[in-house]
Structure formats: structure tokens, C-alpha cells
C-alpha positions, 0 to 999 in steps of 0.5 A, a space after each residue: 880439636 883444631 890445630 894450626 891452619 895447614 894451608 888454604 887451597 886455591 883452584 886454578 885453571 892453569 897451574 903453570 901461570 899461577 906458579 909463575 904469578 906467585 913465584 915471579 910476581 909475588 916473590 914466593 917460594 913455590 914447590 915442584 908440581 905433584 900429581 895426586 891421582 887419588 884426589 884428581 889434582 896436580 898441586 904446588 905449595 906456595 911456602 910462606 913463613 906462617 902457612 902454605 897456599 896450595 894451588 890446585 889444577 884438575 888432573 883430567 876432566 873427572 876431577 872435582 876441581 874441573 867441576 869447581 872451575 866450570 862454575 868459577 872459570 878464573 879459579 878461587 878459594 877451594 878449601 881450608 885445611 886444619 891440622 888435627 892430632 888424631 884424625 879418627 877421634 876427630 872424625 868420630 866426634 864430628 860424625 857424632 854431632 851430625 857433621 858430614 864427612 865426605 867419601 866413605 869416612 876413611 882417611 886418604 893420603 894427602 899431598 904431605 903423605 899424611 891422612 886427610 879427610 874432607 868435611 861437607 861445606 854445608 856443615 861449615 858455613 859454605 867452606 869445604 874443610 880438610 883435616 890433616 893429621 900431623 
């Protein structure tokens, strides 16, 4: 059911500072910032040979990332994203075994322009899981 790890997301209080750290200190290639109003975040992707790291900054005070940063002011790991072939089939299978899909269960368009869903962290060992159809 699960494919590759697409990315690991880290919530950050200052996207510019985090971008500089990854680009200038660690020597990574970092994408341009992209606002995603539907998700309440601005993101950049640190592009690695085997996956990506997504840096998330809140896009306004109502962002879920703002609430995360209130509890974790320095930032921290927010979620892990796995690739799936058929997001609807995976959603239906997970719901059938009792896993909770966040929101209304309808995939939204993610940062890569592909359908995504999030799964409740209490069902996955305390980790927020994102599924992205590839």
C-alpha cells in the first residue's frame, strides 16, 4: 500500500532563517517559497538525493502550524508523507479498518499539485501521516 517516503515535514518559526540554514550551512538545494492558502502554510522543499524535507511556516494565525509552534516554539517534525498509487482506494481501506482520515476525507491538492490526505496521529504512533498520490 505505501510507497516511498516523499518527504518529512518540519514546522519552523521563520522560513527565511530555516532556508538559510539548510542552503548555506548544510549546502542543500532549496526550492523557492510557495504559499499554500488551502493548507494555511508557506513551504520550501530541501531537495535531497533520496527524498525531500519540507519546511513549513504558518500562513497566518489560524494555520495549524501556528498552533503546532505555540506548543513547540523552536519548531520540530510535523509529519511524514508517503506515496501511494491510488489515494481513494487507500483511504477506503484505511477507513474500513478504523483509521481516521482528517477533514472530510476528500483529497486536497498538495504542494506538488497532487492529491493528498492526512491521517490522525493517534492512529499512527503519534505521527501525523500524509498520503500523496503519485
